[in-house]
N, CA, C and O atoms as a Tripos MOL2 file, in Angstrom:
@<TRIPOS>MOLECULE
protein
  312   311    78     0     0
PROTEIN
NO_CHARGES

@<TRIPOS>ATOM
      1 N           8.6350   16.2760  -30.1980 N.3       1 MET1
      2 CA          8.3570   16.7520  -28.8540 C.3       1 MET1
      3 C           9.5640   16.4840  -27.9560 C.2       1 MET1
      4 O          10.3540   15.5690  -28.1890 O.2       1 MET1
      5 N           9.6710   17.3020  -26.9390 N.am      2 LYS2
      6 CA         10.7710   17.1530  -25.9950 C.3       2 LYS2
      7 C          10.4940   16.0180  -25.0200 C.2       2 LYS2
      8 O           9.3510   15.5940  -24.8500 O.2       2 LYS2
      9 N          11.5410   15.5390  -24.3920 N.am      3 LYS3
     10 CA         11.3980   14.4790  -23.3870 C.3       3 LYS3
     11 C          10.5740   14.9550  -22.2040 C.2       3 LYS3
     12 O           9.8280   14.1730  -21.6140 O.2       3 LYS3
     13 N          10.6990   16.2180  -21.8520 N.am      4 SER4
     14 CA          9.9420   16.7440  -20.7100 C.3       4 SER4
     15 C           8.4410   16.7220  -20.9920 C.2       4 SER4
     16 O           7.6410   16.5410  -20.0750 O.2       4 SER4
     17 N           8.0560   16.9060  -22.2580 N.am      5 THR5
     18 CA          6.6410   16.8460  -22.6290 C.3       5 THR5
     19 C           6.1180   15.4210  -22.4790 C.2       5 THR5
     20 O           5.0170   15.2100  -21.9680 O.2       5 THR5
     21 N           6.9010   14.4520  -22.9200 N.am      6 TYR6
     22 CA          6.5120   13.0470  -22.7620 C.3       6 TYR6
     23 C           6.3720   12.6850  -21.2890 C.2       6 TYR6
     24 O           5.4380   11.9850  -20.8980 O.2       6 TYR6
     25 N           7.3070   13.1660  -20.4790 N.am      7 PHE7
     26 CA          7.2530   12.8920  -19.0470 C.3       7 PHE7
     27 C           6.0090   13.5100  -18.4210 C.2       7 PHE7
     28 O           5.3580   12.8800  -17.5880 O.2       7 PHE7
     29 N           5.6760   14.7250  -18.8090 N.am      8 LEU8
     30 CA          4.4960   15.3960  -18.2860 C.3       8 LEU8
     31 C           3.2100   14.6540  -18.6780 C.2       8 LEU8
     32 O           2.3080   14.4950  -17.8550 O.2       8 LEU8
     33 N           3.1320   14.2110  -19.9130 N.am      9 ILE9
     34 CA          1.9620   13.4500  -20.3680 C.3       9 ILE9
     35 C           1.8580   12.1330  -19.6120 C.2       9 ILE9
     36 O           0.7640   11.7480  -19.1980 O.2       9 ILE9
     37 N           2.9650   11.4400  -19.4260 N.am     10 LEU10
     38 CA          2.9700   10.1830  -18.6870 C.3      10 LEU10
     39 C           2.5510   10.3850  -17.2350 C.2      10 LEU10
     40 O           1.7900    9.5870  -16.6880 O.2      10 LEU10
     41 N           3.0470   11.4550  -16.6080 N.am     11 ALA11
     42 CA          2.6750   11.7470  -15.2200 C.3      11 ALA11
     43 C           1.1850   12.0530  -15.1050 C.2      11 ALA11
     44 O           0.5350   11.6160  -14.1560 O.2      11 ALA11
     45 N           0.6460   12.7930  -16.0560 N.am     12 MET12
     46 CA         -0.7790   13.1230  -16.0270 C.3      12 MET12
     47 C          -1.6350   11.8690  -16.2150 C.2      12 MET12
     48 O          -2.6650   11.7200  -15.5580 O.2      12 MET12
     49 N          -1.2170   10.9710  -17.1030 N.am     13 LEU13
     50 CA         -1.9560    9.7220  -17.2960 C.3      13 LEU13
     51 C          -1.8910    8.8440  -16.0510 C.2      13 LEU13
     52 O          -2.8770    8.2020  -15.6900 O.2      13 LEU13
     53 N          -0.7420    8.8170  -15.4010 N.am     14 LEU14
     54 CA         -0.5900    8.0370  -14.1780 C.3      14 LEU14
     55 C          -1.5290    8.5430  -13.0930 C.2      14 LEU14
     56 O          -2.1710    7.7430  -12.4120 O.2      14 LEU14
     57 N          -1.6190    9.8500  -12.9230 N.am     15 VAL15
     58 CA         -2.5280   10.4350  -11.9320 C.3      15 VAL15
     59 C          -3.9760   10.1450  -12.3070 C.2      15 VAL15
     60 O          -4.7940    9.8330  -11.4410 O.2      15 VAL15
     61 N          -4.2920   10.2470  -13.5930 N.am     16 LEU16
     62 CA         -5.6490    9.9910  -14.0600 C.3      16 LEU16
     63 C          -6.0780    8.5550  -13.7740 C.2      16 LEU16
     64 O          -7.1660    8.3250  -13.2470 O.2      16 LEU16
     65 N          -5.2300    7.5930  -14.1170 N.am     17 PHE17
     66 CA         -5.5950    6.1920  -13.9300 C.3      17 PHE17
     67 C          -5.5050    5.7200  -12.4860 C.2      17 PHE17
     68 O          -6.1750    4.7570  -12.1110 O.2      17 PHE17
     69 N          -4.6880    6.3820  -11.6670 N.am     18 SER18
     70 CA         -4.6200    5.9860  -10.2640 C.3      18 SER18
     71 C          -5.8980    6.3820   -9.5260 C.2      18 SER18
     72 O          -6.1970    5.8210   -8.4710 O.2      18 SER18
     73 N          -6.6360    7.3160  -10.0510 N.am     19 GLY19
     74 CA         -7.9080    7.7130   -9.4570 C.3      19 GLY19
     75 C          -8.9970    6.6760   -9.6500 C.2      19 GLY19
     76 O         -10.0620    6.7790   -9.0410 O.2      19 GLY19
     77 N          -8.7500    5.6790  -10.4860 N.am     20 CYS20
     78 CA         -9.7410    4.6310  -10.7570 C.3      20 CYS20
     79 C          -9.6070    3.4470   -9.8010 C.2      20 CYS20
     80 O         -10.3540    2.4760   -9.9230 O.2      20 CYS20
     81 N          -8.6840    3.5070   -8.8700 N.am     21 ALA21
     82 CA         -8.4640    2.3940   -7.9500 C.3      21 ALA21
     83 C          -9.6700    2.2090   -7.0380 C.2      21 ALA21
     84 O         -10.3140    3.1760   -6.6300 O.2      21 ALA21
     85 N          -9.9610    0.9600   -6.7290 N.am     22 GLU22
     86 CA        -11.1080    0.6340   -5.8760 C.3      22 GLU22
     87 C         -10.7220    0.7580   -4.4090 C.2      22 GLU22
     88 O          -9.6460    0.3220   -4.0010 O.2      22 GLU22
     89 N         -11.6000    1.3520   -3.6300 N.am     23 LYS23
     90 CA        -11.3850    1.4640   -2.1910 C.3      23 LYS23
     91 C         -12.3970    0.5590   -1.4990 C.2      23 LYS23
     92 O         -13.6000    0.6520   -1.7420 O.2      23 LYS23
     93 N         -11.8960   -0.3090   -0.6400 N.am     24 ILE24
     94 CA        -12.7470   -1.2600    0.0540 C.3      24 ILE24
     95 C         -12.9590   -0.7750    1.4820 C.2      24 ILE24
     96 O         -11.9940   -0.4990    2.1940 O.2      24 ILE24
     97 N         -14.2040   -0.6720    1.9010 N.am     25 GLU25
     98 CA        -14.5100   -0.2600    3.2700 C.3      25 GLU25
     99 C         -14.4500   -1.4820    4.1720 C.2      25 GLU25
    100 O         -15.1120   -2.4890    3.9220 O.2      25 GLU25
    101 N         -13.6520   -1.3790    5.2170 N.am     26 VAL26
    102 CA        -13.4720   -2.4800    6.1510 C.3      26 VAL26
    103 C         -14.0450   -2.0600    7.4960 C.2      26 VAL26
    104 O         -13.7250   -0.9830    8.0010 O.2      26 VAL26
    105 N         -14.8910   -2.9050    8.0800 N.am     27 ILE27
    106 CA        -15.4820   -2.6130    9.3870 C.3      27 ILE27
    107 C         -14.7680   -3.4780   10.4210 C.2      27 ILE27
    108 O         -14.7300   -4.7030   10.3090 O.2      27 ILE27
    109 N         -14.2040   -2.8180   11.4260 N.am     28 PHE28
    110 CA        -13.4330   -3.5140   12.4490 C.3      28 PHE28
    111 C         -14.2480   -3.6580   13.7270 C.2      28 PHE28
    112 O         -15.0790   -2.8070   14.0440 O.2      28 PHE28
    113 N         -14.0020   -4.7430   14.4590 N.am     29 PRO29
    114 CA        -14.6190   -4.8340   15.7900 C.3      29 PRO29
    115 C         -14.0020   -3.7940   16.7210 C.2      29 PRO29
    116 O         -12.9100   -3.2930   16.4520 O.2      29 PRO29
    117 N         -14.6790   -3.4730   17.7910 N.am     30 ALA30
    118 CA        -14.2310   -2.4240   18.7120 C.3      30 ALA30
    119 C         -12.8720   -2.7260   19.3340 C.2      30 ALA30
    120 O         -12.1210   -1.7990   19.6340 O.2      30 ALA30
    121 N         -12.5410   -3.9850   19.5320 N.am     31 ASN31
    122 CA        -11.2840   -4.3390   20.1900 C.3      31 ASN31
    123 C         -10.1940   -4.7770   19.2030 C.2      31 ASN31
    124 O          -9.2590   -5.4730   19.6010 O.2      31 ASN31
    125 N         -10.2930   -4.3920   17.9480 N.am     32 ALA32
    126 CA         -9.2990   -4.7980   16.9480 C.3      32 ALA32
    127 C          -7.9520   -4.1290   17.2400 C.2      32 ALA32
    128 O          -7.8970   -2.9770   17.6730 O.2      32 ALA32
    129 N          -6.8750   -4.8700   16.9960 N.am     33 TYR33
    130 CA         -5.5150   -4.3700   17.2310 C.3      33 TYR33
    131 C          -5.1620   -3.3180   16.1870 C.2      33 TYR33
    132 O          -5.4700   -3.4860   15.0070 O.2      33 TYR33
    133 N          -4.5170   -2.2350   16.6150 N.am     34 GLU34
    134 CA         -4.0790   -1.1870   15.7040 C.3      34 GLU34
    135 C          -2.5770   -1.3230   15.5010 C.2      34 GLU34
    136 O          -1.8180   -1.3250   16.4710 O.2      34 GLU34
    137 N          -2.1450   -1.4350   14.2580 N.am     35 TYR35
    138 CA         -0.7430   -1.6850   13.9400 C.3      35 TYR35
    139 C           0.0540   -0.3940   13.9500 C.2      35 TYR35
    140 O          -0.3860    0.6170   13.4030 O.2      35 TYR35
    141 N           1.2360   -0.4240   14.5750 N.am     36 GLY36
    142 CA          2.0800    0.7570   14.7260 C.3      36 GLY36
    143 C           3.4020    0.6200   13.9890 C.2      36 GLY36
    144 O           3.5000   -0.0910   12.9890 O.2      36 GLY36
    145 N           4.4230    1.3150   14.5000 N.am     37 PHE37
    146 CA          5.7230    1.3990   13.8410 C.3      37 PHE37
    147 C           6.3870    0.0360   13.6660 C.2      37 PHE37
    148 O           6.8260   -0.2990   12.5660 O.2      37 PHE37
    149 N           6.4650   -0.7490   14.7320 N.am     38 PHE38
    150 CA          7.1780   -2.0240   14.6450 C.3      38 PHE38
    151 C           6.4330   -3.0420   13.7860 C.2      38 PHE38
    152 O           7.0550   -3.8760   13.1280 O.2      38 PHE38
    153 N           5.1250   -2.9750   13.7900 N.am     39 SER39
    154 CA          4.3590   -3.8310   12.8800 C.3      39 SER39
    155 C           4.6130   -3.4100   11.4340 C.2      39 SER39
    156 O           4.7360   -4.2570   10.5500 O.2      39 SER39
    157 N           4.6900   -2.1000   11.1950 N.am     40 GLY40
    158 CA          5.0090   -1.6080    9.8560 C.3      40 GLY40
    159 C           6.3950   -2.0250    9.4180 C.2      40 GLY40
    160 O           6.6130   -2.3600    8.2540 O.2      40 GLY40
    161 N           7.3430   -2.0060   10.3600 N.am     41 LEU41
    162 CA          8.7050   -2.4460   10.0620 C.3      41 LEU41
    163 C           8.7130   -3.9190    9.6450 C.2      41 LEU41
    164 O           9.3660   -4.2940    8.6710 O.2      41 LEU41
    165 N           7.9870   -4.7410   10.3880 N.am     42 TRP42
    166 CA          7.8950   -6.1630   10.0660 C.3      42 TRP42
    167 C           7.1860   -6.3720    8.7300 C.2      42 TRP42
    168 O           7.6390   -7.1770    7.9160 O.2      42 TRP42
    169 N           6.0810   -5.6620    8.4910 N.am     43 HIS43
    170 CA          5.3400   -5.8260    7.2470 C.3      43 HIS43
    171 C           6.1630   -5.3470    6.0520 C.2      43 HIS43
    172 O           6.0430   -5.8990    4.9580 O.2      43 HIS43
    173 N           6.9930   -4.3290    6.2500 N.am     44 GLY44
    174 CA          7.8880   -3.8910    5.1820 C.3      44 GLY44
    175 C           8.9400   -4.9420    4.8680 C.2      44 GLY44
    176 O           9.3190   -5.1260    3.7120 O.2      44 GLY44
    177 N           9.4100   -5.6320    5.9030 N.am     45 PHE45
    178 CA         10.4060   -6.6870    5.7020 C.3      45 PHE45
    179 C           9.8300   -7.8740    4.9450 C.2      45 PHE45
    180 O          10.5040   -8.4370    4.0830 O.2      45 PHE45
    181 N           8.6030   -8.2640    5.2480 N.am     46 ILE46
    182 CA          8.0210   -9.4500    4.6090 C.3      46 ILE46
    183 C           7.2360   -9.1110    3.3360 C.2      46 ILE46
    184 O           6.6320  -10.0010    2.7380 O.2      46 ILE46
    185 N           7.2360   -7.8410    2.9110 N.am     47 ALA47
    186 CA          6.4790   -7.4310    1.7220 C.3      47 ALA47
    187 C           6.8780   -8.1910    0.4550 C.2      47 ALA47
    188 O           5.9890   -8.5830   -0.3010 O.2      47 ALA47
    189 N           8.1800   -8.4220    0.1790 N.am     48 PRO48
    190 CA          8.5140   -9.1820   -1.0310 C.3      48 PRO48
    191 C           7.9400  -10.6070   -1.0090 C.2      48 PRO48
    192 O           7.5230  -11.1290   -2.0430 O.2      48 PRO48
    193 N           7.9230  -11.2180    0.1580 N.am     49 PHE49
    194 CA          7.3730  -12.5640    0.2660 C.3      49 PHE49
    195 C           5.8520  -12.5460    0.1250 C.2      49 PHE49
    196 O           5.2600  -13.4680   -0.4370 O.2      49 PHE49
    197 N           5.2280  -11.4870    0.6390 N.am     50 SER50
    198 CA          3.7830  -11.3320    0.4900 C.3      50 SER50
    199 C           3.4170  -11.1460   -0.9730 C.2      50 SER50
    200 O           2.3870  -11.6420   -1.4300 O.2      50 SER50
    201 N           4.2570  -10.4340   -1.7030 N.am     51 LEU51
    202 CA          4.0130  -10.2280   -3.1250 C.3      51 LEU51
    203 C           4.0330  -11.5560   -3.8750 C.2      51 LEU51
    204 O           3.2120  -11.7760   -4.7650 O.2      51 LEU51
    205 N           4.9490  -12.4260   -3.5300 N.am     52 ILE52
    206 CA          4.9820  -13.7570   -4.1420 C.3      52 ILE52
    207 C           3.7280  -14.5310   -3.7620 C.2      52 ILE52
    208 O           3.1640  -15.2430   -4.5940 O.2      52 ILE52
    209 N           3.2820  -14.3980   -2.5050 N.am     53 GLY53
    210 CA          2.0800  -15.0960   -2.0530 C.3      53 GLY53
    211 C           0.8240  -14.6440   -2.7680 C.2      53 GLY53
    212 O          -0.1120  -15.4270   -2.9230 O.2      53 GLY53
    213 N           0.7840  -13.3880   -3.2100 N.am     54 ILE54
    214 CA         -0.3890  -12.8780   -3.9200 C.3      54 ILE54
    215 C          -0.6120  -13.6360   -5.2220 C.2      54 ILE54
    216 O          -1.7540  -13.8210   -5.6420 O.2      54 ILE54
    217 N           0.4610  -14.0760   -5.8620 N.am     55 PHE55
    218 CA          0.3270  -14.8050   -7.1220 C.3      55 PHE55
    219 C          -0.3660  -16.1500   -6.9370 C.2      55 PHE55
    220 O          -0.9720  -16.6640   -7.8780 O.2      55 PHE55
    221 N          -0.2870  -16.7240   -5.7460 N.am     56 PHE56
    222 CA         -0.8650  -18.0350   -5.4970 C.3      56 PHE56
    223 C          -2.1840  -17.9900   -4.7370 C.2      56 PHE56
    224 O          -3.0040  -18.8990   -4.8680 O.2      56 PHE56
    225 N          -2.3980  -16.9450   -3.9460 N.am     57 ASP57
    226 CA         -3.6120  -16.8360   -3.1360 C.3      57 ASP57
    227 C          -4.0220  -15.3700   -3.0570 C.2      57 ASP57
    228 O          -3.2720  -14.5440   -2.5370 O.2      57 ASP57
    229 N          -5.1920  -15.0470   -3.5600 N.am     58 MET58
    230 CA         -5.6380  -13.6610   -3.6150 C.3      58 MET58
    231 C          -6.0260  -13.1080   -2.2340 C.2      58 MET58
    232 O          -6.3040  -11.9140   -2.1250 O.2      58 MET58
    233 N          -6.0530  -13.9250   -1.1900 N.am     59 ASP59
    234 CA         -6.4080  -13.4570    0.1430 C.3      59 ASP59
    235 C          -5.2190  -12.8650    0.9020 C.2      59 ASP59
    236 O          -5.3860  -12.3980    2.0290 O.2      59 ASP59
    237 N          -4.0430  -12.8760    0.3180 N.am     60 VAL60
    238 CA         -2.8590  -12.3170    0.9570 C.3      60 VAL60
    239 C          -2.8900  -10.8000    0.7750 C.2      60 VAL60
    240 O          -3.1160  -10.3050   -0.3300 O.2      60 VAL60
    241 N          -2.6600  -10.0620    1.8700 N.am     61 VAL61
    242 CA         -2.6020   -8.6050    1.7880 C.3      61 VAL61
    243 C          -1.1910   -8.1350    2.1070 C.2      61 VAL61
    244 O          -0.4560   -8.8120    2.8260 O.2      61 VAL61
    245 N          -0.8160   -6.9900    1.5810 N.am     62 VAL62
    246 CA          0.5470   -6.4970    1.7360 C.3      62 VAL62
    247 C           0.6810   -5.5710    2.9360 C.2      62 VAL62
    248 O           1.7810   -5.4250    3.4680 O.2      62 VAL62
    249 N          -0.4060   -4.9400    3.3790 N.am     63 PHE63
    250 CA         -0.3280   -3.9930    4.4820 C.3      63 PHE63
    251 C          -1.5210   -4.1760    5.4080 C.2      63 PHE63
    252 O          -2.5410   -4.7470    5.0210 O.2      63 PHE63
    253 N          -1.3840   -3.6900    6.6190 N.am     64 ALA64
    254 CA         -2.4760   -3.7670    7.5950 C.3      64 ALA64
    255 C          -3.4480   -2.6170    7.3400 C.2      64 ALA64
    256 O          -3.0320   -1.4640    7.2240 O.2      64 ALA64
    257 N          -4.7260   -2.9240    7.2530 N.am     65 THR65
    258 CA         -5.6950   -1.8810    6.9540 C.3      65 THR65
    259 C          -5.9850   -1.0070    8.1670 C.2      65 THR65
    260 O          -6.3060    0.1700    8.0030 O.2      65 THR65
    261 N          -5.8820   -1.5410    9.3630 N.am     66 LYS66
    262 CA         -6.0800   -0.7150   10.5670 C.3      66 LYS66
    263 C          -4.7110   -0.4110   11.1580 C.2      66 LYS66
    264 O          -4.2030   -1.1510   12.0000 O.2      66 LYS66
    265 N          -4.1180    0.7000   10.6980 N.am     67 ASN67
    266 CA         -2.7870    1.0810   11.1730 C.3      67 ASN67
    267 C          -2.8220    2.4940   11.7390 C.2      67 ASN67
    268 O          -3.8240    3.2000   11.6200 O.2      67 ASN67
    269 N          -1.7140    2.8960   12.3550 N.am     68 THR68
    270 CA         -1.6560    4.2060   13.0110 C.3      68 THR68
    271 C          -1.3060    5.3340   12.0490 C.2      68 THR68
    272 O          -1.2170    6.4880   12.4690 O.2      68 THR68
    273 N          -1.1110    5.0360   10.8010 N.am     69 GLY69
    274 CA         -0.8690    6.0720    9.8070 C.3      69 GLY69
    275 C           0.6030    6.3180    9.5640 C.2      69 GLY69
    276 O           1.3010    5.4640    9.0170 O.2      69 GLY69
    277 N           1.0780    7.4830    9.9690 N.am     70 LEU70
    278 CA          2.4460    7.8990    9.6690 C.3      70 LEU70
    279 C           3.4800    6.9550   10.2650 C.2      70 LEU70
    280 O           4.4330    6.5780    9.5840 O.2      70 LEU70
    281 N           3.3100    6.5700   11.5150 N.am     71 SER71
    282 CA          4.3250    5.7090   12.1360 C.3      71 SER71
    283 C           4.3520    4.3210   11.4700 C.2      71 SER71
    284 O           5.4280    3.7470   11.2990 O.2      71 SER71
    285 N           3.1990    3.7820   11.0970 N.am     72 TYR72
    286 CA          3.1520    2.4960   10.3980 C.3      72 TYR72
    287 C           3.8030    2.6300    9.0270 C.2      72 TYR72
    288 O           4.5860    1.7700    8.6240 O.2      72 TYR72
    289 N           3.4870    3.6940    8.3150 N.am     73 GLY73
    290 CA          4.0640    3.9060    6.9920 C.3      73 GLY73
    291 C           5.5590    4.0940    7.0390 C.2      73 GLY73
    292 O           6.2750    3.5910    6.1740 O.2      73 GLY73
    293 N           6.0480    4.8200    8.0470 N.am     74 LEU74
    294 CA          7.4820    5.0290    8.2050 C.3      74 LEU74
    295 C           8.1850    3.6990    8.4810 C.2      74 LEU74
    296 O           9.2360    3.4180    7.9050 O.2      74 LEU74
    297 N           7.6050    2.8850    9.3580 N.am     75 GLY75
    298 CA          8.1910    1.5720    9.6260 C.3      75 GLY75
    299 C           8.1870    0.6860    8.4020 C.2      75 GLY75
    300 O           9.1370   -0.0640    8.1750 O.2      75 GLY75
    301 N           7.1390    0.7620    7.6130 N.am     76 SER76
    302 CA          7.0200   -0.0520    6.4120 C.3      76 SER76
    303 C           8.0670    0.3630    5.3690 C.2      76 SER76
    304 O           8.6430   -0.4830    4.6860 O.2      76 SER76
    305 N           8.3010    1.6540    5.2590 N.am     77 ILE77
    306 CA          9.2950    2.1390    4.2760 C.3      77 ILE77
    307 C          10.7110    1.7720    4.6900 C.2      77 ILE77
    308 O          11.5400    1.4300    3.8460 O.2      77 ILE77
    309 N          10.9900    1.8410    5.9850 N.am     78 LEU78
    310 CA         12.3450    1.5060    6.4550 C.3      78 LEU78
    311 C          12.6480    0.0480    6.1850 C.2      78 LEU78
    312 O          13.7370   -0.4260    6.5070 O.2      78 LEU78
@<TRIPOS>BOND
     1     1     2 1
     2     2     3 1
     3     3     4 2
     4     3     5 am
     5     5     6 1
     6     6     7 1
     7     7     8 2
     8     7     9 am
     9     9    10 1
    10    10    11 1
    11    11    12 2
    12    11    13 am
    13    13    14 1
    14    14    15 1
    15    15    16 2
    16    15    17 am
    17    17    18 1
    18    18    19 1
    19    19    20 2
    20    19    21 am
    21    21    22 1
    22    22    23 1
    23    23    24 2
    24    23    25 am
    25    25    26 1
    26    26    27 1
    27    27    28 2
    28    27    29 am
    29    29    30 1
    30    30    31 1
    31    31    32 2
    32    31    33 am
    33    33    34 1
    34    34    35 1
    35    35    36 2
    36    35    37 am
    37    37    38 1
    38    38    39 1
    39    39    40 2
    40    39    41 am
    41    41    42 1
    42    42    43 1
    43    43    44 2
    44    43    45 am
    45    45    46 1
    46    46    47 1
    47    47    48 2
    48    47    49 am
    49    49    50 1
    50    50    51 1
    51    51    52 2
    52    51    53 am
    53    53    54 1
    54    54    55 1
    55    55    56 2
    56    55    57 am
    57    57    58 1
    58    58    59 1
    59    59    60 2
    60    59    61 am
    61    61    62 1
    62    62    63 1
    63    63    64 2
    64    63    65 am
    65    65    66 1
    66    66    67 1
    67    67    68 2
    68    67    69 am
    69    69    70 1
    70    70    71 1
    71    71    72 2
    72    71    73 am
    73    73    74 1
    74    74    75 1
    75    75    76 2
    76    75    77 am
    77    77    78 1
    78    78    79 1
    79    79    80 2
    80    79    81 am
    81    81    82 1
    82    82    83 1
    83    83    84 2
    84    83    85 am
    85    85    86 1
    86    86    87 1
    87    87    88 2
    88    87    89 am
    89    89    90 1
    90    90    91 1
    91    91    92 2
    92    91    93 am
    93    93    94 1
    94    94    95 1
    95    95    96 2
    96    95    97 am
    97    97    98 1
    98    98    99 1
    99    99   100 2
   100    99   101 am
   101   101   102 1
   102   102   103 1
   103   103   104 2
   104   103   105 am
   105   105   106 1
   106   106   107 1
   107   107   108 2
   108   107   109 am
   109   109   110 1
   110   110   111 1
   111   111   112 2
   112   111   113 am
   113   113   114 1
   114   114   115 1
   115   115   116 2
   116   115   117 am
   117   117   118 1
   118   118   119 1
   119   119   120 2
   120   119   121 am
   121   121   122 1
   122   122   123 1
   123   123   124 2
   124   123   125 am
   125   125   126 1
   126   126   127 1
   127   127   128 2
   128   127   129 am
   129   129   130 1
   130   130   131 1
   131   131   132 2
   132   131   133 am
   133   133   134 1
   134   134   135 1
   135   135   136 2
   136   135   137 am
   137   137   138 1
   138   138   139 1
   139   139   140 2
   140   139   141 am
   141   141   142 1
   142   142   143 1
   143   143   144 2
   144   143   145 am
   145   145   146 1
   146   146   147 1
   147   147   148 2
   148   147   149 am
   149   149   150 1
   150   150   151 1
   151   151   152 2
   152   151   153 am
   153   153   154 1
   154   154   155 1
   155   155   156 2
   156   155   157 am
   157   157   158 1
   158   158   159 1
   159   159   160 2
   160   159   161 am
   161   161   162 1
   162   162   163 1
   163   163   164 2
   164   163   165 am
   165   165   166 1
   166   166   167 1
   167   167   168 2
   168   167   169 am
   169   169   170 1
   170   170   171 1
   171   171   172 2
   172   171   173 am
   173   173   174 1
   174   174   175 1
   175   175   176 2
   176   175   177 am
   177   177   178 1
   178   178   179 1
   179   179   180 2
   180   179   181 am
   181   181   182 1
   182   182   183 1
   183   183   184 2
   184   183   185 am
   185   185   186 1
   186   186   187 1
   187   187   188 2
   188   187   189 am
   189   189   190 1
   190   190   191 1
   191   191   192 2
   192   191   193 am
   193   193   194 1
   194   194   195 1
   195   195   196 2
   196   195   197 am
   197   197   198 1
   198   198   199 1
   199   199   200 2
   200   199   201 am
   201   201   202 1
   202   202   203 1
   203   203   204 2
   204   203   205 am
   205   205   206 1
   206   206   207 1
   207   207   208 2
   208   207   209 am
   209   209   210 1
   210   210   211 1
   211   211   212 2
   212   211   213 am
   213   213   214 1
   214   214   215 1
   215   215   216 2
   216   215   217 am
   217   217   218 1
   218   218   219 1
   219   219   220 2
   220   219   221 am
   221   221   222 1
   222   222   223 1
   223   223   224 2
   224   223   225 am
   225   225   226 1
   226   226   227 1
   227   227   228 2
   228   227   229 am
   229   229   230 1
   230   230   231 1
   231   231   232 2
   232   231   233 am
   233   233   234 1
   234   234   235 1
   235   235   236 2
   236   235   237 am
   237   237   238 1
   238   238   239 1
   239   239   240 2
   240   239   241 am
   241   241   242 1
   242   242   243 1
   243   243   244 2
   244   243   245 am
   245   245   246 1
   246   246   247 1
   247   247   248 2
   248   247   249 am
   249   249   250 1
   250   250   251 1
   251   251   252 2
   252   251   253 am
   253   253   254 1
   254   254   255 1
   255   255   256 2
   256   255   257 am
   257   257   258 1
   258   258   259 1
   259   259   260 2
   260   259   261 am
   261   261   262 1
   262   262   263 1
   263   263   264 2
   264   263   265 am
   265   265   266 1
   266   266   267 1
   267   267   268 2
   268   267   269 am
   269   269   270 1
   270   270   271 1
   271   271   272 2
   272   271   273 am
   273   273   274 1
   274   274   275 1
   275   275   276 2
   276   275   277 am
   277   277   278 1
   278   278   279 1
   279   279   280 2
   280   279   281 am
   281   281   282 1
   282   282   283 1
   283   283   284 2
   284   283   285 am
   285   285   286 1
   286   286   287 1
   287   287   288 2
   288   287   289 am
   289   289   290 1
   290   290   291 1
   291   291   292 2
   292   291   293 am
   293   293   294 1
   294   294   295 1
   295   295   296 2
   296   295   297 am
   297   297   298 1
   298   298   299 1
   299   299   300 2
   300   299   301 am
   301   301   302 1
   302   302   303 1
   303   303   304 2
   304   303   305 am
   305   305   306 1
   306   306   307 1
   307   307   308 2
   308   307   309 am
   309   309   310 1
   310   310   311 1
   311   311   312 2
@<TRIPOS>SUBSTRUCTURE
     1 MET1         2 RESIDUE 1 A MET
     2 LYS2         6 RESIDUE 1 A LYS
     3 LYS3        10 RESIDUE 1 A LYS
     4 SER4        14 RESIDUE 1 A SER
     5 THR5        18 RESIDUE 1 A THR
     6 TYR6        22 RESIDUE 1 A TYR
     7 PHE7        26 RESIDUE 1 A PHE
     8 LEU8        30 RESIDUE 1 A LEU
     9 ILE9        34 RESIDUE 1 A ILE
    10 LEU10       38 RESIDUE 1 A LEU
    11 ALA11       42 RESIDUE 1 A ALA
    12 MET12       46 RESIDUE 1 A MET
    13 LEU13       50 RESIDUE 1 A LEU
    14 LEU14       54 RESIDUE 1 A LEU
    15 VAL15       58 RESIDUE 1 A VAL
    16 LEU16       62 RESIDUE 1 A LEU
    17 PHE17       66 RESIDUE 1 A PHE
    18 SER18       70 RESIDUE 1 A SER
    19 GLY19       74 RESIDUE 1 A GLY
    20 CYS20       78 RESIDUE 1 A CYS
    21 ALA21       82 RESIDUE 1 A ALA
    22 GLU22       86 RESIDUE 1 A GLU
    23 LYS23       90 RESIDUE 1 A LYS
    24 ILE24       94 RESIDUE 1 A ILE
    25 GLU25       98 RESIDUE 1 A GLU
    26 VAL26      102 RESIDUE 1 A VAL
    27 ILE27      106 RESIDUE 1 A ILE
    28 PHE28      110 RESIDUE 1 A PHE
    29 PRO29      114 RESIDUE 1 A PRO
    30 ALA30      118 RESIDUE 1 A ALA
    31 ASN31      122 RESIDUE 1 A ASN
    32 ALA32      126 RESIDUE 1 A ALA
    33 TYR33      130 RESIDUE 1 A TYR
    34 GLU34      134 RESIDUE 1 A GLU
    35 TYR35      138 RESIDUE 1 A TYR
    36 GLY36      142 RESIDUE 1 A GLY
    37 PHE37      146 RESIDUE 1 A PHE
    38 PHE38      150 RESIDUE 1 A PHE
    39 SER39      154 RESIDUE 1 A SER
    40 GLY40      158 RESIDUE 1 A GLY
    41 LEU41      162 RESIDUE 1 A LEU
    42 TRP42      166 RESIDUE 1 A TRP
    43 HIS43      170 RESIDUE 1 A HIS
    44 GLY44      174 RESIDUE 1 A GLY
    45 PHE45      178 RESIDUE 1 A PHE
    46 ILE46      182 RESIDUE 1 A ILE
    47 ALA47      186 RESIDUE 1 A ALA
    48 PRO48      190 RESIDUE 1 A PRO
    49 PHE49      194 RESIDUE 1 A PHE
    50 SER50      198 RESIDUE 1 A SER
    51 LEU51      202 RESIDUE 1 A LEU
    52 ILE52      206 RESIDUE 1 A ILE
    53 GLY53      210 RESIDUE 1 A GLY
    54 ILE54      214 RESIDUE 1 A ILE
    55 PHE55      218 RESIDUE 1 A PHE
    56 PHE56      222 RESIDUE 1 A PHE
    57 ASP57      226 RESIDUE 1 A ASP
    58 MET58      230 RESIDUE 1 A MET
    59 ASP59      234 RESIDUE 1 A ASP
    60 VAL60      238 RESIDUE 1 A VAL
    61 VAL61      242 RESIDUE 1 A VAL
    62 VAL62      246 RESIDUE 1 A VAL
    63 PHE63      250 RESIDUE 1 A PHE
    64 ALA64      254 RESIDUE 1 A ALA
    65 THR65      258 RESIDUE 1 A THR
    66 LYS66      262 RESIDUE 1 A LYS
    67 ASN67      266 RESIDUE 1 A ASN
    68 THR68      270 RESIDUE 1 A THR
    69 GLY69      274 RESIDUE 1 A GLY
    70 LEU70      278 RESIDUE 1 A LEU
    71 SER71      282 RESIDUE 1 A SER
    72 TYR72      286 RESIDUE 1 A TYR
    73 GLY73      290 RESIDUE 1 A GLY
    74 LEU74      294 RESIDUE 1 A LEU
    75 GLY75      298 RESIDUE 1 A GLY
    76 SER76      302 RESIDUE 1 A SER
    77 ILE77      306 RESIDUE 1 A ILE
    78 LEU78      310 RESIDUE 1 A LEU
């Protein structure tokens, strides 16, 4: 088989198994803070340290669940 066939099979399996991820519903109080661009920028900066913290304490999260969406994601990627 060609390499492109292997890549296609791997991509299809990745999409298939990513659909099995668990989604947790979080209920926020009415006055909860909504995280924006600069919070995303900060969370992107501390993400490697948060990843290390996950190994020691399962209560560490890598991203804010109540965020503004695109602007938070853009800040996190930068």
